[in-house]
N, C-alpha and C positions, 0 to 999 in steps of 0.2 A: 696911816694915810698915806695914800699911794700915788706916787707921781706920773703925770704924762709921759710918754715916751716922744720923743723928739721927733720921732718921726710921724706919728701922730696929727699933729698940726690942726686939732681940731675938726678933721674930718669924723664924720660919722661912719655907719656901715656903710661897705662896699653895697651898692645895689645895681642890680643888670637889668635893664628891662628888655623881655622878651619877646612883648605884644609883635615888635615889626618885624623879629626874626621868624615867629610862628607863621605868622601872614606870610612871609617869600616863601616857606617850606611849604606850607596848607598849597598855595599859587604853584608853585613847580609840580606838586603831587597831582593838579587837576591836570596839569597841561600834561605831564606823560602819560598820563591815566589813559587823557582824549587821544594824544597821536597813536598809541600801541593799540587801542581798540582798533583806529581805521585801517591801521596797516594790514591788519587781519582779514578785515572787510575785503578790503581793495585788491588782495590778491587772490581771494575766495570767490568773487563773482565772474562770470566770463566776459571779458571785454578786452579790447583790441591793447588797451594799455597793459592789462593783467599778463595777456600772451608775450607783448612784447617784454614785459618785465621778466619773466621768469625763463625766455629766449631770448639773452640779447645779440641782436643786430649788429656786425661790425657798422662802423661808421661810414667807410665807404660805399656800401651797399643801400641803395633807393627802396623803400618799402614797393612795395608790391603796386601795381597800378588800380589793383581793384578795389584797394583799402578804399580810396577817396571817390568813387565810381558813383558818381548822381544818379536819379530817374533818367531814364530816357522817355522826352514829351515830344509826340510827335503832332503836331496842331494842324487840323486838315481845313482848308477854307474854299471857299467855290466863289470863283472868276470868272467872268466870262465865259459862263457856262464850261468852265472845265474844273478839274481841282487842283490846288496848290498845296504843297507841303511846305511844314518847315518842323525842322527836327532840332531841338533844344534852341530856338531862335534864330537856327540857319536856314538859308530858303535851301530847298531841295528842289531839281527841276523834272525830276520822271519819279512815276513809280518803281523803277530798274534801279536809279540813283539810292531812292530809299533802301530798297532790298539791299544792296551792296553795303550801304552804311550799317544796315542793322546785324547784316553779316560780320561786318568787321568785329561791331560793340560784342556781337557772341562770342567773338574769339577770345576775346577779351574778358569777359564776365556773363556767362549763358544766366545766371539766376537775378540778374538785376530787372528792376521793374519797368514797363513799357505801358507809359500813359496815353492814350488817344483823347486827344482833345479837338472832338468837331465842331464846327459850325453848324449852327440850325439849320441852316440852308442846304447844305451838301447832303444829297442823296445816300443812303443807307447803302446802296452797293458799292461807294468809294470806300466807306469807312470799314466794311466788310473783306475791302481787297488787300487794305491796310491790315487790318485782323489778322488774316488769312497769312500774308507773307509773313508777320513776326509769328506767327506759332507753328508755319515751316520750317521756320530757320531755328525755331526752337525754343523758343520764350516761352513760358509757364506762366510768368506772371505778369497779364496782358490786363488794365484797368480802365476805366473809362471815365474820363472826368465828366463833373455834372456843372454848368453852366448854375442853374437853377436847383434852390432848395425843395426840397421832396416832401 
């Protein structure tokens, strides 16, 4: 007859439950695979994020102004038998002032889009004057806003 050890005290075999540990390892594996695959794609696509990440700018240097440059929207209205202009919701007094503002924008970013939005009552000649001014300054992307569906 075999005597029980004093260290046994009625405990059976030691059983380790591995189910929860396998679940945690599987979730960590999935997490690291997903983040590793996004990191490769993020740096290979051309974007301003990948350009900055590959070329670290010093903290005191501000990004160039053309990074956050909006489209130039010129609204042409007909009031009191004369045209009036608004550039990005700012009233412009004359066509010469409009040309000056377009010239300053061209010095910053010449490849920005210029969108002409004339009212239906504006004569075509006044719209062409603004279009010619933008082309003379050097803008290549000049679009017309459509107020009705075609």
